[in-house]
N, C-alpha and C positions, 0 to 999 in steps of 0.2 A: 861589556860593562866592567871595569877593573874596581877591585876592591881595594880602598885606601886603608889598610889593617894596620895603625900605628898602636905600639902597646901604650895605654892610658897609664900604666903606674911605672913608666920610665922614672928611674932615680933622679936622671938630669933637668929632665922636665918639672918635675916636683920642685927642686931644689929652685930653679929658675922662679917658678911661680910664687914659693914662701920668700924670695928675694924682692920681687917685685910688689907684693903686697905692702900697701903704705898703712902705717899708722899713724894716725893725728895726732898732734902735739898737746899735752892735757894742760888746762888753763894752772896759772901760778897758784900754788899751795893748795892743789886739788886733793892730795891726801889729809890733810888738815880739815879741810872743809868736808871731806865725806865723813870721818870721826866726829866731827861737830854735829852733823846731820843725826849720827846713828845713836850720840850721846841725848841729844836733844828727844829723839823718839822714844827714846828707852826710858827718859825719865818722866816719872809721874806729871801731869797736868795739873798745875795748881789752880784754881779760879778766883778771881778777885771776892766774888760773895757767892752766897748759896742759891742764888737765882741764876747767876752764871752755868754753876754747875746743874741745875733743873733744867734748863733753858738747852744748855750742851746734851743732856741727856734724852730730853724729848725729841731733840732733831734726827734721833736714829729712825731709820724707817719703820723698823717693827715696832718702837716704842712710841712713835708718834701715831701709826695707825691704830693703836691699843689706846692713847690717849683721846684721840678723836673718838673712838668708837665709846669710851666711857663718858665724856661730854655729852654726847647726842643720847644716850642712856638714860644720862641723870638728868637731861633736859626734858626728856620724854615721860619720867617720873615724876619730875615736879609741875609738870603742864597737865600732867593726869591727876595729881593730887589738887592742884589748884581747881580744875574744872569740878572735879567730884564737889569740893566745898563750895563753890558757886553754883552748883546745881542743888545742894542740899539748901542753900541760904533760900534760892527762887522757889523751892517746894514749899519751906516754910512759909515764906511770905505768900504763895497762894492759898496755902490751907487757911493760915490767918485772916485771908482777905474774905474766903469763902464761911469759915466760922464766925468771925467779927469783922465786918468790914469798917464798922465805925471806929474800931481801934487802931486803925492804921493811919487816921488823920489826926 
């Protein structure tokens, strides 16, 4: 078995490979478009209204999760308070019915 030991760092081969590498043509006005995109990304986003700003803020994943958790917590709290109030009202009606049944008619 004969080893074919070619030098991989041969300067002639490296020069040929560099020349053979094709670079695609850039689209027209490419640098201007790149700079325009950079300027647009660096410019602060202006929202049409405060509602757009709030929606854009809430669409971020961490803030969206926090907003959902807050809404669920507030809904649970409101339900608990409403249930408590209804239970108190029912207890008062049961007590009144047991003490003075004629007063409810």
